[in-house]
FIRO-554420 format. One record per residue (C-alpha): residue in one letter; x, y, z. Coordinates in steps of 0.2 Angstrom, whole numbers, padded with zeros to 4 digits, always signed. Example, Ala and Ser with C-alpha at 12.3 -4.5 7.8 and 13.67 -1.06 7.14 Angstrom:
BEGIN
A+0062-0022+0039;S+0068-0005+0036;
//
This chain:
BEGIN
M-0091-0073-0006;T-0077-0064+0003;K-0074-0071+0020;G-0069-0062+0036;R-0053-0065+0044;S-0048-0064+0062;I-0030-0056+0067;R-0025-0055+0086;L-0016-0039+0090;F-0008-0036+0107;L-0002-0021+0114;A+0013-0027+0123;D+0015-0012+0134;G-0003-0007+0134;T-0002+0008+0122;P-0005+0010+0104;G+0011+0019+0101;G+0022+0005+0108;I+0026-0013+0103;I+0012-0022+0094;T+0012-0040+0091;A+0000-0049+0078;E-0005-0067+0075;I-0017-0076+0065;M-0025-0092+0072;N-0016-0109+0065;W-0002-0099+0057;T+0015-0101+0063;G+0021-0083+0060;H+0023-0070+0072;V+0023-0051+0068;M+0029-0038+0079;T+0031-0018+0076;A+0037-0004+0086;P+0043+0014+0083;R+0062+0016+0082;S+0061+0026+0098;R+0056+0008+0106;L+0070-0001+0098;A+0079-0004+0115;D+0064-0013+0122;L+0060-0022+0106;I+0077-0030+0105;Q+0075-0037+0122;R+0060-0047+0118;L+0062-0066+0115;E+0056-0065+0098;A+0071-0053+0093;G+0083-0067+0097;R+0076-0078+0083;T+0080-0081+0065;G+0069-0070+0055;I+0065-0055+0043;Y+0063-0037+0047;I+0057-0022+0038;L+0063-0004+0042;S+0051+0009+0036;G+0050+0029+0035;T+0045+0044+0026;D+0057+0050+0012;P+0067+0064+0019;D+0068+0072+0001;G+0049+0074+0001;G+0044+0059-0009;Y+0026+0053-0008;R+0031+0035-0005;P+0038+0028+0011;L+0056+0021+0011;V+0058+0003+0015;Y+0073-0008+0018;V+0070-0028+0020;G+0083-0039+0028;E+0085-0055+0035;T+0097-0063+0050;D+0100-0076+0062;S+0097-0064+0077;V+0085-0049+0072;G+0089-0040+0088;K+0108-0040+0085;R+0106-0035+0067;L+0094-0020+0071;A+0107-0014+0084;Q+0119-0013+0070;H+0107-0005+0058;N+0104+0008+0072;K+0122+0015+0069;D+0120+0016+0050;E+0118+0033+0044;A+0111+0028+0028;K+0095+0022+0037;E+0092+0038+0045;F+0075+0038+0036;W+0069+0023+0047;D+0057+0027+0060;R+0047+0011+0062;T+0052-0008+0064;C+0043-0023+0059;V+0050-0040+0064;V+0043-0057+0057;T+0048-0073+0065;S+0040-0090+0068;K+0032-0096+0084;D+0038-0114+0082;Q+0055-0107+0078;N+0056-0118+0062;L+0061-0104+0051;T+0079-0108+0045;K+0092-0096+0037;A+0087-0103+0019;H+0068-0100+0023;V+0072-0082+0028;R+0084-0079+0013;Y+0068-0085+0002;L+0057-0073+0011;E+0068-0058+0009;S+0071-0062-0009;R+0052-0063-0012;L+0047-0049-0001;I+0059-0037-0010;A+0053-0043-0027;I+0035-0040-0022;A+0038-0024-0015;A+0047-0018-0031;E+0032-0024-0042;S+0019-0016-0031;G+0027+0002-0033;R+0019+0007-0017;V+0036+0009-0008;R+0054+0015-0013;L+0065+0001-0009;V+0082+0006-0001;N+0090-0011-0003;N+0104-0010-0015;T+0103-0027-0021;A+0089-0039-0024;P+0096-0056-0018;D+0092-0072-0028;L+0080-0084-0022;P+0090-0098-0013;L+0086-0117-0018;L+0073-0124-0007;P+0064-0141-0008;E+0047-0140-0017;A+0037-0142+0000;D+0047-0128+0008;R+0044-0116-0006;S+0026-0120-0005;D+0025-0117+0013;M+0035-0101+0012;E+0022-0094-0001;V+0008-0098+0011;F+0018-0088+0024;I+0018-0074+0012;E+0000-0075+0009;Q-0003-0073+0028;L+0009-0058+0029;R+0000-0050+0015;V-0015-0049+0027;V-0006-0045+0042;L+0006-0030+0037;P-0008-0019+0030;V-0017-0020+0047;L-0001-0014+0055;G+0000+0001+0043;L+0013-0008+0031;D+0008-0008+0013;V+0025-0016+0007;L+0017-0032+0000;K+0000-0025-0005;E-0003-0028-0024;A-0002-0015-0036;A-0021-0009-0039;T-0028-0015-0055;S-0046-0011-0063;R-0058-0024-0065;P-0073-0025-0076;G-0091-0023-0071;E-0101-0009-0063;N-0111-0011-0047;A-0116+0004-0038;M-0123-0006-0023;P-0119-0023-0016;S-0132-0036-0016;S-0141-0039+0000;G-0131-0049+0013;S-0116-0050+0002;D-0098-0048+0009;Q-0091-0043-0007;P-0085-0025-0009;P-0095-0016-0023;V-0086-0012-0038;S-0088+0006-0043;P-0094+0014-0059;V-0081+0022-0070;F-0078+0040-0065;E-0072+0053-0078;L-0063+0070-0076;I-0064+0081-0092;S-0055+0097-0094;K-0062+0106-0110;K-0050+0120-0107;H-0035+0109-0108;T-0044+0095-0119;L-0039+0081-0108;R-0048+0066-0101;A-0045+0053-0087;E-0055+0039-0081;A-0054+0030-0063;R-0063+0018-0052;E-0063+0016-0034;I-0056-0002-0030;D-0053-0009-0012;G-0054+0008-0004;E-0042+0016-0016;F-0045+0029-0030;V-0037+0021-0046;I-0034+0031-0061;L-0035+0019-0077;A-0022+0016-0090;G-0023+0028-0104;S-0029+0043-0094;Q-0022+0060-0098;A-0014+0072-0087;Q-0007+0089-0088;A+0012+0089-0095;S+0017+0101-0080;W+0011+0107-0064;I+0001+0124-0069;G-0006+0128-0052;V+0000+0137-0036;S+0016+0127-0029;L+0009+0113-0018;A+0023+0102-0011;G+0014+0086-0009;Y+0004+0085-0025;Q+0016+0094-0036;S+0029+0082-0030;M+0019+0067-0034;H+0015+0073-0051;Q+0034+0076-0054;R+0039+0059-0047;L+0026+0049-0057;N+0033+0058-0073;D+0051+0054-0067;E+0047+0035-0064;G+0038+0032-0081;V+0020+0031-0074;L+0017+0046-0084;V+0023+0047-0101;P+0022+0061-0115;D+0008+0057-0128;D+0006+0064-0145;V-0005+0079-0141;G+0005+0087-0128;H-0001+0079-0113;L+0005+0065-0101;R-0003+0048-0101;F-0004+0034-0087;V+0005+0019-0094;R-0004+0008-0081;D-0017+0009-0068;Y-0011+0019-0052;A-0019+0020-0036;F-0022+0036-0025;T-0028+0038-0007;K-0042+0049-0012;P-0051+0057-0027;S-0043+0074-0024;A-0025+0067-0025;A-0029+0059-0042;A-0039+0075-0048;A-0023+0086-0043;V-0011+0075-0053;V-0022+0075-0069;L-0026+0094-0068;G-0009+0099-0063;R-0016+0110-0049;S-0025+0108-0032;S-0043+0101-0035;N-0058+0095-0025;G-0059+0078-0032;R-0075+0073-0025;K-0083+0087-0036;E-0071+0086-0050;W-0074+0067-0054;C-0092+0063-0061;V-0099+0045-0065;A-0095+0043-0084;G-0108+0050-0096;T-0117+0059-0082;R-0115+0075-0072;K-0116+0065-0055;T-0101+0069-0045;Y-0092+0057-0035;A-0098+0065-0019;D-0117+0063-0026;W-0112+0044-0030;Q-0106+0040-0012;D-0120+0051-0004;A-0134+0040-0015;R-0126+0024-0009;I-0126+0029+0010;V-0144+0034+0008;A-0149+0018-0001;V-0141+0008+0013;A-0150+0019+0026;T-0166+0017+0018;N-0164-0002+0015;Q-0161-0004+0034;G-0176+0006+0039;G-0166+0022+0045;E-0167+0039+0041;P-0162+0043+0023;
//
């Protein structure tokens, strides 16, 4: 059964758009985020004078659908951030995340290890576009220290998404089983049925599942070879970039094919990439083998929960 987690968030200046700190009980790590516009305030804080790692993130100025991210390490986070603020190559940067240790036991070797691992994890997940020119090799650490740093990273995997950073979030992967509703009293999120999108006109078919709040197109699914709808910057750019990055490759019948599972934030984005045009994915995707749309399936779950709790269906 999935266990709940408690994270302590503190609005340092009382506003959600300012400096935010995050901690987990019994964890030595300390995470701090702030918009770049608050950099002067951020680097004055005590934590910014410590050894640590930092993550600079922002939108792609070229219109890419993935955020740009730079990961670094330093003996003094505040001083390094002040230097980066003068770097024209980091013009994309609009949000800062600083990771240090409350007990100040993170050494230079530790943060080098964390930097190397975070860059590797981010590259593997494919959720962000790394700006780092190089991926440093893992430094030599005693076995016990390596184990401690891996535990540290697991805690970061929990904290960073809460702060809006998906840099360490694992790549979405389909999993077997169908479960339209969770069992009574279960904290385990339900596994969705397989959804399919079929275009008879273009003789293509795609499959997907909803996993951990994301809509995941499954490997082997087909998509239009090119964008055929009205020019639409966001989804059209996504279709092209998935092609350029090898997520979509040509198949032997004139379409593109997903070579691996790929997560979208919503069904409409997934449908648009498959069909090569703007689409209401809530209506286009259907439970495999039926005519029940994604919207119908979701509504049925809500009605079932309301009825089970004695509310109005």
